[in-house]
C-alpha positions in Angstrom: 99.4 108.7 271.4 101.9 111.3 272.7 99.5 114.1 273.6 95.8 115.1 273.8 94.4 118.4 274.7 90.7 119.4 275.1 88.8 122.7 274.8 85.1 123.2 275.3 82.5 125.9 274.5 78.7 126.0 274.4 76.6 126.1 271.3 74.3 123.8 269.2 75.6 120.6 267.7 78.3 121.1 265.0 80.9 118.6 263.9 84.0 119.7 262.1 87.2 117.7 261.4 90.4 119.6 260.9 93.0 117.3 259.4 96.7 118.1 259.6 99.7 116.1 258.3 100.1 112.6 257.2 97.5 109.9 256.3 95.8 108.5 259.4 93.4 105.7 260.1 89.9 105.0 261.4 88.5 103.8 264.7 87.5 100.2 264.8 83.9 99.3 265.6 83.1 96.0 267.4 80.0 94.2 266.3 77.2 94.1 268.9 73.8 92.3 269.1 70.6 94.0 270.4 67.2 92.1 270.4 68.6 89.5 268.0 69.9 92.0 265.5 73.7 92.1 265.1 75.1 95.5 264.1 78.6 95.1 262.5 79.5 98.6 263.5 78.4 98.1 267.1 77.3 101.2 269.0 78.5 103.4 266.2 75.4 102.2 264.3 73.0 104.3 266.4 71.7 107.8 266.2 74.1 110.5 267.4 72.2 113.8 267.4 68.7 115.2 267.9 67.9 117.6 265.1 64.3 118.3 266.1 61.6 117.1 268.5 58.0 118.1 268.9 55.9 116.4 271.6 52.2 116.2 271.0 49.8 116.2 273.9 50.0 114.4 277.3 53.7 113.3 277.3 54.9 113.1 280.9 58.1 114.9 281.8 59.8 111.5 282.3 59.3 110.7 278.6 60.0 114.1 276.9 63.8 114.0 276.7 64.6 113.5 273.0 68.2 112.5 273.7 67.0 109.3 275.2 66.5 108.1 271.6 70.3 108.5 271.0 72.8 105.7 271.2 72.1 102.0 271.6 68.9 100.6 273.1 68.8 100.8 276.9 65.1 100.8 277.9 62.8 98.0 279.0 65.3 95.2 278.9 66.2 95.5 275.3 62.6 95.0 274.0 62.2 91.9 276.1 58.8 91.7 277.9 58.1 95.3 278.4 55.3 96.9 276.4 53.3 99.9 277.7 54.7 102.4 280.2 53.8 101.3 283.7 56.8 99.6 285.4 59.3 100.5 282.7 62.3 102.8 283.1 62.2 106.0 281.1 65.2 105.6 278.7 63.0 106.4 275.8 61.1 109.5 274.4 57.4 109.6 273.6 55.9 111.4 270.7 52.5 111.9 272.3 49.0 112.0 270.7 46.6 114.7 269.4 43.7 115.8 271.5 42.2 117.4 268.4 43.1 118.0 264.7 44.5 121.5 265.5 47.2 120.0 267.8 50.7 119.2 266.7 51.5 115.7 265.7 54.5 114.5 267.6 57.7 113.8 265.7 61.4 113.2 266.2 64.3 113.9 263.7 67.7 112.3 264.4 71.0 112.4 262.6 73.7 109.8 262.2 77.1 111.5 262.5 79.7 108.7 262.8 77.6 106.3 260.6 75.5 106.5 257.5 72.4 104.6 256.5 73.0 102.6 253.3 71.2 100.0 251.3 73.0 96.7 252.3 71.9 93.1 252.1 68.8 92.5 254.2 67.2 95.1 256.4 69.0 98.5 256.8 67.1 100.6 259.4 65.9 99.5 262.8 63.5 101.5 265.1 63.3 100.3 268.8 59.8 101.3 270.0 59.3 100.2 273.6 55.5 100.4 273.9 54.3 98.8 270.6 52.8 101.9 269.2 53.1 102.5 265.4 55.1 105.4 263.8 55.6 106.7 260.3 59.2 106.6 259.2 61.0 108.8 256.7 64.7 109.2 255.7 66.7 112.0 254.2 70.1 112.8 252.8 69.9 116.5 253.9 67.2 116.9 256.4 65.1 118.8 253.9 63.6 116.4 251.4 62.2 113.1 252.7 61.5 109.6 251.5 58.7 107.8 253.2 59.4 104.1 254.1 56.2 103.1 255.9 54.9 102.4 259.4 57.2 101.0 262.1 55.7 98.3 264.2 57.3 95.8 266.6 60.6 96.1 268.6 62.7 96.5 266.7 60.8 97.5 263.5 63.0 96.8 260.5 63.1 98.4 257.1 64.8 97.5 253.8 65.4 100.9 252.1 66.4 99.2 248.8 63.0 99.6 247.1 63.0 103.3 247.8 66.5 104.6 247.1 69.2 104.4 244.4 72.3 102.2 244.9 75.0 104.0 246.7 72.8 106.7 248.3 73.8 107.7 251.8 71.3 108.9 254.4 72.0 110.6 257.7 68.5 111.8 258.8 65.5 109.8 260.1 62.1 111.3 261.0 59.7 109.3 263.1 56.1 110.7 263.4 53.1 109.6 265.4 50.5 108.1 263.1 47.1 109.4 262.6 45.3 106.3 263.8 47.1 106.1 267.1 45.4 108.6 269.5 46.0 106.9 272.9 46.3 108.6 276.2 48.6 106.4 278.2 51.5 107.8 280.4 53.8 107.7 277.4 51.3 108.2 274.5 52.3 107.6 270.9 55.3 105.6 270.0 58.1 105.6 272.7 61.4 105.6 270.9 64.4 104.0 272.6 66.9 103.8 269.7 67.4 104.1 266.0 70.1 102.0 264.3 71.4 101.9 260.8 73.4 99.2 258.9 76.0 101.3 257.1 79.6 102.4 257.1 81.0 103.6 260.4 82.9 106.9 259.9 84.1 107.7 263.3 87.5 109.4 263.2 88.0 108.9 259.5 90.6 111.4 258.3 92.1 112.2 254.9 95.5 113.8 254.3 98.9 113.2 252.8 102.5 113.2 253.9 103.2 116.7 252.5 101.9 118.6 255.5 98.6 119.5 253.9 95.8 120.9 256.1 92.2 120.5 255.3 89.0 121.6 257.0 86.0 119.3 256.5 82.7 119.6 258.3 80.7 116.4 258.9 77.0 115.8 259.4 74.1 118.2 258.6 76.5 121.1 258.0 78.6 119.1 255.5 76.5 120.3 252.5 76.2 123.8 253.9 79.9 124.4 254.2 80.9 122.5 251.0 78.6 124.8 249.0 81.0 127.5 249.9 80.0 131.1 250.4 79.9 134.0 248.0 81.0 137.6 248.6 77.5 138.9 247.8 75.0 138.3 250.5 71.2 139.1 250.5 69.4 138.8 253.8 65.6 138.7 254.1 64.7 139.3 257.7 61.3 138.8 259.4 60.4 141.8 261.5 56.7 141.0 261.9 54.6 141.3 265.0 55.4 137.8 266.3 59.1 138.8 266.5 58.0 140.7 269.7 57.5 137.4 271.4 60.0 136.5 274.1 62.7 133.8 274.2 64.7 133.7 277.4 63.2 137.0 278.5 64.3 138.8 275.3 62.3 139.8 272.3 63.0 137.7 269.2 63.6 140.8 267.2 66.5 141.8 269.5 68.0 138.4 269.2 67.7 138.5 265.4 69.3 142.0 265.2 72.2 140.9 267.4 72.8 137.8 265.3 72.7 139.7 262.0 75.1 142.3 263.4 77.4 139.5 264.4 77.4 138.3 260.8 78.1 141.8 259.5 81.1 142.2 261.9 82.6 139.0 260.6 82.2 139.5 256.9 85.2 139.3 254.6 86.5 142.7 253.4 84.8 143.7 250.1 81.6 141.7 250.7 78.4 143.2 249.3 75.4 142.9 251.6 71.7 143.6 250.8 68.9 143.5 253.4 65.2 143.4 253.2 63.0 143.6 256.3 59.5 142.4 255.8 56.5 143.1 258.1 53.6 144.4 255.9 51.5 142.9 253.2 52.4 144.1 249.7 55.5 146.0 250.7 59.0 145.5 252.1 61.6 147.7 253.6 64.6 147.4 251.2 67.2 148.8 253.6 70.3 148.0 251.5 69.9 147.1 247.8 72.6 145.0 246.2 73.2 147.4 243.4 73.8 150.3 245.8 74.5 148.8 249.2 75.1 150.6 252.5 78.4 150.4 254.2 78.6 147.8 257.0 78.5 150.5 259.7 75.5 152.2 258.0 73.7 148.9 257.7 74.4 148.0 261.4 72.7 151.3 262.4 69.7 150.5 260.2 69.4 147.0 261.6 69.5 148.4 265.2 66.5 150.6 264.4 64.2 147.7 263.3 61.1 146.9 265.4 58.4 144.2 265.2 55.0 145.0 263.5 52.5 143.6 261.0 52.0 140.4 259.1 54.2 138.0 257.1 54.4 138.5 253.3 56.7 135.6 252.6 55.6 135.2 249.0 55.9 138.9 248.2 59.4 139.0 249.8 60.5 136.1 247.6 59.2 137.9 244.5 61.2 141.0 245.5 64.3 138.9 246.2 64.2 137.7 242.6 64.5 141.4 241.5 67.3 141.9 244.1 69.5 139.1 243.0 69.0 140.1 239.4 70.4 143.5 240.0 74.1 142.5 239.9 75.9 139.8 238.1 77.7 136.8 239.6 76.8 134.3 242.3 75.0 135.2 245.4 74.0 133.8 248.8 70.4 134.4 249.9 69.4 134.0 253.6 65.8 134.0 254.7 65.1 134.2 258.4 61.4 133.9 259.6 59.6 132.8 262.7 56.3 132.1 260.9 54.4 131.4 257.8 52.7 133.4 255.0 49.8 135.5 256.4 49.2 137.9 253.5 47.5 135.4 251.2 50.5 134.9 248.9 51.6 131.7 247.2 55.0 130.9 248.6 55.4 127.8 246.4 54.8 129.8 243.2 57.1 132.6 244.4 59.9 130.2 245.3 59.5 128.4 242.0 59.7 131.6 240.0 62.9 132.5 241.8 64.4 129.0 241.2 63.3 129.0 237.5 65.2 132.2 236.9 68.3 130.0 237.3 70.4 132.7 239.0 73.7 131.4 240.5 72.2 131.4 243.9 72.9 129.6 247.2 69.9 129.7 249.5 69.5 129.2 253.2 66.2 129.3 255.0 66.3 129.6 258.8 63.2 128.8 260.8 63.5 130.8 264.0 61.5 129.4 266.9 59.1 127.4 264.7 59.5 124.0 266.4 56.0 124.2 267.8 54.5 125.3 264.5 54.7 122.4 262.1 52.8 124.2 259.4 55.2 127.2 259.4 58.2 124.9 259.6 57.0 122.7 256.7 56.3 125.8 254.6 59.9 127.1 255.2 61.3 123.7 254.4 59.3 123.6 251.2 60.8 127.0 250.2 64.3 125.8 250.8 63.6 122.6 248.9 62.3 124.5 245.8 65.3 126.8 245.8 67.6 123.9 246.0 68.9 125.3 249.3 69.4 124.3 252.9 66.9 124.6 255.8 68.2 125.2 259.3 66.3 125.3 262.6 67.1 127.9 265.3 65.2 127.8 268.6 67.2 130.3 270.6 69.8 133.0 270.4 72.8 130.7 270.2 71.2 128.5 267.5 70.3 131.5 265.4 73.8 132.9 265.6 75.2 129.6 264.6 72.8 129.1 261.8 73.7 132.5 260.4 77.4 131.8 260.8 76.9 128.7 258.6 75.0 130.5 256.0 77.3 133.5 255.8 81.0 133.3 254.8 83.0 131.6 257.6 86.7 132.3 257.7 89.5 130.5 259.4 93.0 131.8 260.0 96.3 129.9 260.5 99.2 131.7 262.2 102.7 130.5 262.9 104.7 130.7 266.1 105.6 134.3 265.5 102.0 135.3 265.1 102.3 135.8 261.3 99.3 134.8 259.3 100.3 132.0 256.9 96.8 131.4 255.5 93.3 132.9 255.6 90.5 130.8 254.0 86.9 129.9 254.2 85.3 126.7 255.2 84.6 124.8 252.1 87.7 126.1 250.3 90.5 123.7 249.3 92.8 124.8 252.0 96.4 126.2 252.2 98.3 123.4 250.6 101.7 122.6 252.1 102.8 124.0 255.5 106.2 123.8 257.0 106.8 121.8 260.2 106.2 123.9 263.3 103.6 125.1 265.7 100.4 126.9 264.5 97.3 128.5 265.9 94.0 127.9 264.0 91.1 130.2 264.5 87.7 129.4 263.0 85.5 132.5 262.9 82.3 130.8 263.9 80.0 132.0 266.7 81.6 131.7 269.2 85.1 131.6 267.7 87.0 128.3 267.8 90.6 128.9 268.8 93.1 126.0 268.6 96.6 126.8 269.9 99.9 124.9 269.7 98.8 122.7 266.8 102.1 121.0 266.0 103.0 119.7 262.5 106.0 117.4 262.3 107.4 115.3 259.5 107.3 112.0 261.3 103.7 111.8 262.5 100.1 112.9 262.2 98.5 115.7 264.0 94.8 116.0 263.8 92.2 118.2 265.5 88.6 117.1 265.9 85.7 119.3 266.8 82.7 117.5 268.0 79.8 117.5 270.5 79.5 115.9 273.9 76.3 116.3 275.8 75.3 119.4 273.8 78.6 121.1 274.4 81.1 121.5 271.6 84.6 120.1 272.2 87.9 120.5 270.4 90.6 117.9 270.8 94.1 117.8 269.4 95.6 114.4 268.8 99.4 114.0 268.3 101.0 110.7 267.3 
């Protein structure tokens, strides 16, 4: 390895691989054994990212760090002789228990980034629970639709996914939920999760390319499906401006955070994009600010967005019904983005409204963003259900940075390649096929995400491989350039 340079910036977890030059290889995983189970891919076999975590009641601070469930098992002597909480270290996360039926039920959602869960010979999924408490276990390919496997008991609890899946299916997401029968009140109530491992194919630093100098941009993980769906030049935004958007996150009203994020998307749109916007905050009516068949200019729309304020209830079903009319107003494919911080409160049937929109079979790519709904399972589940019916993607956003990133995923995301003279040699969008052949030389690659990713001095030569990997370390995004 001749050179390696590192850049960092803060945001939520995103993993993108940019591949430049000739064919390259993959990292080698060493087998490791934990609690009598040998994982052929070693530590690559274990969960890499926390997607969502909701603690139910009575979880002590020492047991509420969801990232303790990532990586290989490291709590309580590798499951040996340590059940319960007293006397144990705290390298695990507890899900808690419900004081009453109105409380949240604790759950944890993780993602495998450099490994996938596959149906192999024998057991495929292992849940390391340090206190012997049971948990419901589900798996998903996309983090939206789930397959229930059963109840995890023991340490580790083992599952053969074969009876529940099709041959060749790959899964990246696991959801572990406190079971209804387990309502204890110990110091780490509910199941205490130390690690989640999968028997599957390790995919750390797997790159694809050829000797022609081709460059490709390929996201990995939850955002893989989002970017690969591509983005259309017609965008319809459904924005929640209800009374709850006056609540504060980090000292700011949620409506101000949302307006800033939407304005950021408008500033980054590709020239010629058509943008529609509905703001919803009253039962039986919406504020159609920019219709698709007669849209405002970007500057006019930014002015209208800035004037929005929170009020009223949440007519999600009515908004979806009106969105059906909106997307029918002009031909061609469209991208629909729904941003909401709550659930239907006007008595509408969101399932029926979403099905009506889906049954119309418009060429539609849908994204549903749950803004600050981590503590409201009912609202989150309703939004996930809407995304599922529309055949779209659900994204969580708990703060300003996450909302901006979620919108940058849903809206068209450009990247630009310039040569040493500053001349643009290619402008594309994540999910496109890429520029094809590039001459040897030094390039700058800018991905127009939020915040932008700037990669300078990316060298392409005819006798080696240059690759740039964007990943996440400790919640901070990193960009590394590798040159052979």
